[in-house]
N, C-alpha and C positions, 0 to 999 in steps of 0.2 A: 556020691560025688556031688558037690554043690554047684549052683548055677555058675559061679565064677570059674571054677575048675573046668567045667564043660566048655565055657566060652573061650578060656585060654587055649584049650586044645584046638578050637577052630582057628583062633588068631595065629597060632604058631605054624599053621600050614603056609602062611604068607610072610610072617616076620619072626624074628628071633626074640621070643619073650622068655624071661626067666621067672617062673612062678607068677606073682602078682606085679612084677616090675618088668618094664619093657626092655631092660638091659641091666647089667650088674655094674653099678658105679664102683669107682676105686674105693679102697678101704679108707674112708674119711669119716666114718660114723662117729658121732659125738658120744662119749661115754655118758651114760645116764647119771645125772646129778639130781639126787632126791631133793636138794635144796632149791633147784630151779623149778619154775612154774610156767607152763605154757599159758599164754594169755588169749582170751577171746574178747576183742574190743567191741563194746556194744552199749548203747543206751536206748531206751524206749523213745526218746526224742527223735531218733532217726526215722521212725515210721510215721511221724506226725506231719511230714511235709508231703505235698502233692504237686506234680508237674501239670496236673489237669486230668480230668476224668477219662479222656480219650488218648492220653499219651502212653506209649509203651513202657517208659521207665516208671516203675512203681516202687517208691521207697518202702511201701508196706511189705515188700518181699523180705526185707531185713528182719522185721518182726516175726514173720512166718518162719524164717530160718532159725531164729533163736528159740521159737516155740518147738520146732522139731528137735533141736539139740536137747532141750529140757525134756521133751516127751519121751525120748529114748534113753534118758539118764546118762547123757554123754558129757555132762558138765557139772562142776561144783561151783559154789558161790565164790570160792577163792580164785577161780580161773577168770572171773569176769572183771573187766576194768572199763571205765568210761573214757571216751576220747577227751583229750585236753584241747584247749583253744590255742591255735598257732599264733605266733606273734607276726606283726607286720613285716619285720625283718625276714622271717622265715618265708613268708609268701613272696617276698621280693627276690628270693633266690632264683625264682623262675618267672614270675609274673611281673608285668610293668605296673608302675604306680598309677597311671591314668586308667588302666583297665580295672584295677582294684577299686578305685574311687567310683567308677561307673557301676560296678557290681554292688557296691555298698548302697548306692542310690536305688538300685533295683530291688533291694531287700524289702522295700515297702510293698512290692507287688505292682507298682506303677512303672510303666515303661519310661526310662530316661530318654531325653531328647536325642542323645547320641548313641542309643542302644544298638542300632543296626551296624554301626561302625565296629562294634565289638562282638558281633554275632549273637546278640541278645534279642529276644522277642520273635525270633524266627521259629519255624515249626519244631525243629529239633531242640531248641534251647529257649523255652518260654521263660518269661519273667513271672515268678509267682511269689507270694508272700513268704519271706524267710529264705529266699534262694541263696543269699550270702551266708546266712547262719547254717543252712544245710551243708554248704560247701566247706565252711570252716570245720564242721564236725568230721567230714570225711578226711580232710587234711590232718586235723589233729589226731585222729585215730591212727593214721599211717605213721605220723611222726612218733607217736607213743610206741607203736609196735617196733619201729626202727630203734628207738632209744633202748628199749628193754633187750632186744636181741643183740644190738651192738655192744652193750655193757656186759653181756654174759648173764644177765638175770633170767633170761628165757632162751630156750633153744628154738622155740617157735612162737610167733605171735600172729594172730589172724584178725585182720580188720575187714569184716565182710562188707562194710560200706565203702571201702577204698577201691582202687583199680580204675579210677576215672581217667583213662589214659589218652583221651583225645584233646583235652584243653590245651590251647597254645598260650604263649606268653601274654598276648594282648587280645585274645579272642576265645569265646566259648565255642565248643564244637562237639557234635555227637553226644548230646545229653550231659556233657561234662563242662563245668564252669571253672574249677580249680584242679590242677593236675597233681593229685596227691602222690602218685608214684614218683614223679620227677622231684618233688619237694623232699620226700623221704630219702631218695637216693642222694640228693644234695647234702642232706644231713649226714648220711653215712660217709660221703667223701670227705666231709669236714672232720670226721673221726679217723681219717687216714685209711679207710677201707676200700678194697677193690670189690666192685659189685657186679654180679651177673643178674640181669633182669630177663625173665622168661615169661612170655605172654602167650597164653593158649586160648584167648578170646577169638571169636569168629572174625572180629575186625582188627585190622592192623593197628598196633600200638604206636601211632604216628607221633603223638605229642611227646611221649617218653623218648622215642628215637630222636626227635628233633632236639631235645634238651642235651643229648650227649653224642650227637652225630660226629663231632670232631674231638672226642675225648676217649682215649684208650684206657682210661681207668674204669670204664663201664662197658660191659658187653651186653648188648640188647639182642634178644632172640624173639622173633614174633612168628608164630605159626598161625595162619589165618586163611579165611576164604579168599580166593583169587580176587584181587582188587579191581579186576576188569568188570566184575559183576556186583561189587559191594562197596559201600562207603568204607573208608574215605578216599578210595581210588589210588592209594599209595601202598608200598610194601612189596615191590617187585625184587627179585633176587639181585639185580644189578645195583640196587640202592644199598650200598655196603658201607657207607660212612665216607668222611672226607678228612684230609690232612692227617693228624695224629690218629684219628678214629677210623681210618680206612681199614676195612676188614672187621670192624667191631660192631657193625650193624648187620644183623643176619635176618633175612626175610625169607620165609618159606610159604608161598601161597599154595593152597590145595584147591582142587576144582569143586564147584558146587555139586552137591550130591555125594561128596566124599563120606565114607563110613569110617568106623573105628580102624579098620585095617589100613586105610590110606593115611589117615591122620597120624596114627601111631608109627607108621613107616617113616613119615617125616620127622617125628619126634625122636625116635630111637637112632636115626641116622645122623641127626644134627646135635641134639642137646648134649648127650654124654661126651662126644669127642671135643666139642667146643668148650664145655665146662671144664673138662680135664685139662685142656690146653691153657685156659685162662686162669685157673686156680683162684677163684674168688674167695674173699673173706666172708661175704654175706650173699645169700641168695634171696632175691625179691621175685615173687611170682604174681602174675595177674591171672586169676582162676576164673575167667569168664566162662559161663556155661550156655551162651547163645550158640554154641556149637552143637548142642543136643538136638536130635530130630524133634520136629514139632515146635521149634521156636518160631514165633510169628514173623520175625523180620530177617531171618537168615536162611541159608539153603544147604546147611550141612546135616549129616545124619548120624552123628555119634550117639552112643548110648552111655549110660552111667558107667558101664564097664570100661570103655575107652578113657573116660575122665578119671576113673578110679586108678587105672593103670599108671597114668601120668602122675597123679598125686602121690602114689606109692613110691615112684622113683624119686620125687623130690624129698620124700621122707627118708628114703634109704641113702640118699646122697650124703647125709650127715653134715651138711653145711648149715650154719646158723641161718634161720629161715624167717623172712618177713613175708607173710602170705596176705594177699589182697583179693577182694572180690572182683567185680567187673560186670560184664554184660550178662544178660539173661532175662528174657521177657515173657517166659512162661513161669509164673511165680511158683508153681508146684515143683518144677524142675529145679529152680534155684534153691528152694528150701531143702529139698532132698539131697542135692549134690553137695551143697556146702556143709550140711550136717554130716554127710559121709566124709568129706574132707577133714572136718574137725576130729572125727573118730579116728581116722588114719593118723593124723598128727599126734594123737595121744595113745597110739598102739592099742586101740579098742577094736572090738569086733564091729563090723559094719552090719547093722540090721538089714536083712534081706528086703524089708519093706521100703527101704530107701532106694533100691535098685529098680531099674525098669527092665523090660524084656530084652534079652540078647537079640542081636540082629545077625543071624547067620546067613548072610547073603554074599554071594561071590563078588569080590570087588572088581571094579572096572579095570581091565588091563591098561586102558588108556590113562586112567587116573594114576595108576602105579607108575607108568612110564613117565608121566609129567613130573611126578614127585622125584623120581630117580634122576631125571635130567637136572632138576634144581639142586638136589643133593650133590651131584657130581660137580656142578658149577661152583658151589660154595666150598666144597672140600678142596677144590683145585685153586680157587682164587682168594678165599677169605681165611681158611684155616691156617695156611702157612704164615699169614701176617699175624694172626693171634699167637701162634707158637713162637714166632720170632721175638715178640715183645713180652711173652709170658714169663 
């Protein structure tokens, strides 16, 4: 019996797992089309930028991820595609013109006079040479992934540089300058698609939620560390959307110190029933791995087994899938987890070397009770609204 099988046996003492998936999705699997090609969006230019030597966000993690994917023979040249450059019009789907002009000025690496007004130059969001070009690449990669998946050319497209979910229309925030998930989702809406966005980063996906808080064409689900203890301080269960979007913003905070059992409990109780009720045309996921134990700026204790379980559910759901990167500040964790995710996306065996050690520790009953309370609230107050409009 392999490591994964043994750990699944431990997890099933607390939650209902089905093999490598934390629940069995409805029969919506895409028939395998040999003419389709899953895409890995990447260019070496992504690793050439730097937020500063002491900043936790390290674009070099993207290069390390690509090297892991190659090292284990998980990718062919035909799967690789470089991000394109987004147009000004596409950026304006979410961002304001004055903010974009200021960010362009910051590309020189010199702080513009009005930088502070736009969240630039502060500790989280330094101005560095190429900051605008870096941000364009992340957006262009997510738009390209959305284009290929929406058109049916790919079942899955993975932009590891994407998932920068904190940027606001006129402000940089949380290491994020341009909000590539929001812009990519705007593209999908313009194609007439209904979009489910699921964010498993340790931080609340506040910028994406903000973009669609009043829109019932987009279901946003964010499972994250309790915002009482972690940036950005939003993402409480009662923050459920407004107007037409009431019930379509789903937030599931989990306590600091939560392990795989607790996080997967939140995932399996919320993601499948809401996805089933909403019936999206496209699934967009933010696969942040700052949830993993040992991340230097968060307080969760997931292992790669918990992450793998969720990625396998996304794969099994059979919904055209735009996968994005996200947080992760232990670069080794990032490279291993995202290489693992790419293997799963392509029905390849995951090398055991990419997995960390299982954590067979009894979960806190208090943590489980807190999650169950949130789940009950959302199922009673939000799920009926999604079903009604579904």
